[in-house]
C-alpha positions as CSV (number, residue, x, y, z in Angstrom):
1,M,162.0,70.0,171.9
2,V,160.3,67.8,169.3
3,Q,159.5,70.7,166.9
4,D,156.2,69.3,165.9
5,H,153.0,70.7,167.3
6,G,151.0,67.5,167.0
7,I,153.7,65.3,168.6
8,A,154.1,67.9,171.4
9,E,150.3,67.7,172.1
10,D,150.6,63.9,172.2
11,I,153.5,64.1,174.6
12,A,151.6,66.6,176.8
13,Q,148.7,64.1,177.0
14,E,151.2,61.4,178.0
15,V,152.7,63.7,180.6
16,F,149.3,64.4,182.2
17,V,148.4,60.7,182.3
18,T,151.7,59.9,183.9
19,V,151.3,62.8,186.5
20,F,147.7,61.6,187.2
21,R,148.8,58.0,187.7
22,S,151.9,58.8,189.9
23,V,150.9,61.9,191.8
24,L,150.6,59.8,195.0
25,S,154.3,58.8,194.6
26,F,155.4,62.5,194.4
27,N,157.9,62.8,197.3
28,E,158.1,66.7,197.5
29,R,161.9,66.7,197.2
30,S,161.4,69.3,194.5
31,S,158.5,71.5,193.5
32,I,155.6,70.1,191.6
33,S,156.5,72.1,188.5
34,T,160.0,70.8,188.5
35,W,158.7,67.2,188.8
36,I,156.2,67.7,185.9
37,C,158.9,69.4,183.8
38,R,161.3,66.4,184.4
39,I,158.6,64.0,183.3
40,T,158.0,66.2,180.2
41,V,161.7,66.3,179.3
42,N,162.0,62.6,179.8
43,K,159.0,61.9,177.5
44,C,160.4,64.2,174.9
45,L,163.8,62.5,175.1
46,D,162.2,59.1,174.8
47,H,160.4,60.3,171.7
48,L,163.6,61.7,170.2
49,R,165.5,58.5,171.0
50,A,162.9,56.4,169.3
51,K,162.9,58.7,166.3
52,T,166.7,58.7,166.1
53,R,166.7,54.9,166.2
54,Q,164.3,54.8,163.2
55,K,166.1,57.4,161.2
56,R,169.7,56.5,162.0
57,T,170.5,54.9,158.7
58,G,168.9,57.8,156.8
59,F,171.0,60.3,158.8
60,I,174.2,58.4,158.2
61,S,173.4,58.2,154.5
62,M,172.7,61.9,154.4
63,L,176.1,62.6,156.0
64,F,177.9,60.8,153.2
65,N,175.6,61.9,150.4
66,K,175.3,65.7,150.7
67,D,172.9,65.9,147.7
68,E,170.3,63.6,149.3
69,Q,167.4,65.2,151.2
70,P,167.2,64.2,154.8
71,L,164.7,61.4,155.5
72,H,163.3,63.0,158.7
73,D,160.8,65.7,158.7
74,Q,162.3,69.2,158.8
75,P,160.7,71.7,161.2
76,V,158.4,74.1,159.4
77,F,158.7,77.8,160.2
78,D,155.9,79.4,158.2
79,H,154.6,81.9,160.7
80,P,152.7,84.8,159.3
81,G,154.6,88.1,159.0
82,I,158.1,86.6,159.3
83,Q,160.3,87.5,156.4
84,L,162.1,84.9,154.4
85,E,165.5,85.8,155.8
86,R,164.3,85.3,159.3
87,K,162.8,81.9,158.4
88,E,166.1,80.8,156.9
89,K,168.0,81.9,160.1
90,A,165.5,80.1,162.3
91,R,165.8,76.9,160.2
92,Y,169.6,77.1,160.4
93,L,169.5,77.5,164.1
94,F,167.1,74.6,164.7
95,E,169.1,72.4,162.3
96,A,172.2,73.3,164.3
97,I,170.4,72.6,167.7
98,E,169.4,69.2,166.3
99,T,173.1,68.3,165.9
100,L,174.0,68.9,169.6
101,S,174.4,66.0,172.0
102,G,171.2,65.0,173.9
103,T,172.2,66.8,177.2
104,Q,173.5,69.9,175.4
105,K,170.4,70.1,173.3
106,T,168.1,69.7,176.4
107,V,170.0,72.3,178.5
108,F,170.1,74.8,175.6
109,I,166.3,74.4,174.9
110,L,165.4,74.7,178.5
111,A,167.6,77.7,179.0
112,H,167.1,79.7,175.8
113,I,163.7,78.6,174.4
114,E,161.9,77.7,177.6
115,E,163.8,80.5,179.5
116,L,164.1,78.5,182.7
117,P,166.7,79.5,185.3
118,Q,169.8,77.3,185.6
119,K,168.8,76.1,189.1
120,D,165.5,74.7,187.7
121,I,167.3,73.1,184.8
122,A,169.8,71.5,187.2
123,D,166.8,70.1,189.2
124,I,165.0,68.9,186.1
125,M,168.1,67.2,184.7
126,N,169.3,65.9,188.1
127,M,172.7,67.6,187.9
128,S,174.6,70.4,189.5
129,V,174.2,74.1,188.4
130,K,177.9,74.0,187.4
131,A,177.3,71.0,185.1
132,V,174.4,72.9,183.6
133,E,176.6,76.0,183.0
134,S,179.3,73.8,181.5
135,L,176.8,72.1,179.1
136,L,175.3,75.4,178.2
137,Q,178.7,76.9,177.3
138,R,179.7,73.8,175.2
139,A,176.3,74.0,173.5
140,K,176.8,77.7,172.6
141,A,180.4,77.0,171.4
142,N,179.2,74.1,169.2
143,L,176.3,76.2,167.8
144,R,178.7,79.1,167.0
145,K,181.0,76.7,165.1
146,K,178.1,75.2,163.1
147,L,176.4,78.5,162.4
148,A,179.7,80.2,161.4
149,A,180.2,77.4,158.8
150,V,176.6,78.0,157.5
151,Y,177.1,81.8,157.3
152,T,180.5,81.4,155.7
153,K,179.0,79.2,153.0
154,E,176.1,81.6,152.5
155,N,178.5,84.6,151.9
156,E,180.7,82.7,149.4
């Protein structure tokens, strides 16, 4: 969710400290893995909200000045053996995912990147399976629109 290995490690440490400190308050209404995943998602969202608050003016400036480079760090996709074309597509996809609303982004990442079942996502996000399905469909539709615009520009 945070697209930075170092930050993900820091968040993982925070999650384990939180789990250690609050394991006695775990009430077993859900599985332990769902509880830990919920804590993890919340920590990631907290980090992203803080990052968004810090970068909001840069993002708004970037929207109106297309020539400017974004002020936030772009995810790096320099994995060995991946061709340049695949890197570009991955970058476009993750840039498009970043533009989704918080809940759509979370549901999409949990479903398609973490490959969790919709029932688990519903438990993690404290919503119904139907709400998860709806968010997932809206996220896919929004991504199709954004990526279609990118591929149209690319082919011009």
